[in-house]
C-alpha positions, 0 to 999 in steps of 0.5 A: 478386456483391460480394466486398468484406470484410464488417464485423460491428458490435455497438453498445450505448448505456446511460443509468443513470437514463434520462436519466442518466449515459450511454455508448456502445460498439461492436465491429467485427470483420472476417475476418483482422484484430483487433477494433476497439473504441470507447467513451466517456462522453456525460454525461447523456442518454437510453438511446435517444440513447446507442444512436444515438450508438453507431451513428453512432460505429461508422458513422464508424469503418467509413467510416475503415476503408474498408468497403463492407458492414456487418452491424450488431447491436443489442439495441435493437429500437427502433433496429433497426426505425427504421433498417429503416423499420418504425418512424417516428422520433417523438422530436425529439431522436433525429431529428438522430442518425437523419439522421446515421446514414442519411447515413452508411449511404448511403456503403456498398454494403450495410448490414443491421441485426439485433436480438439479445438482450443476451446476444449483445451482451455485449462492447459491453454490457461496454464501456458498463458499464466507461465508466459504472463509471469515471464513477461512481467509488468507491462507498460500499459495503464495500471488497469488489470489485463482485459480491463484496459481501453484500446489506447494507442500504446496498447494497440501499438504493442499488439501490432508489434507482437502480431507482426513479429509473429508473422515475420518469424513464420514468414522467415521460416517458410522462406527458408524451407517447408511452407508447412512448418510451422503450419498456418494453423499454428500461426493462426493459434499464436495470433489468436493468443496474442489478440486474447492476451491484449484483451481485444477479443474475449468471445468464445472462439469457434473450434 
């Protein structure tokens, strides 16, 4: 039985607009050691590319840590099913990242992927949003801290504009090809992020 240390990895990628400003993040935990975290901006890209970039970055870090066994959690059902061989990678832009992730997985003795709800991926999600918020810079709302402002007209207008941009981007991609890329679930996740970022909804999200 393999008794090498098990690394648990949570990954997340997000794009506001899909495609739009994007970021990746990962959190690696192992028994008896502090968590290892990574995050970064990706410029303008899609949500799925951001998710795969997070996976690749996390795997590269796990190689540096000398790990042999990995348990990877992601709230992207598409990524998990593709990495588990349940779905094919149809998107040309994802194939290079997918191939890189597969190559890195081959360096470990055991790699397991599990899909989780966003609430179970909270730290990686928060790190992604920190990057996106810092990239976005100061907003044209009132001077109150995020989440403390009232739903004034300018705030509602900004929320509506960002949500509509997200939906139009997804509709445009669907109209040109695969109706499942981006998956509707990913578009919903993006809309939920937009709503949360504008402080409109703060209660726990059902998984």
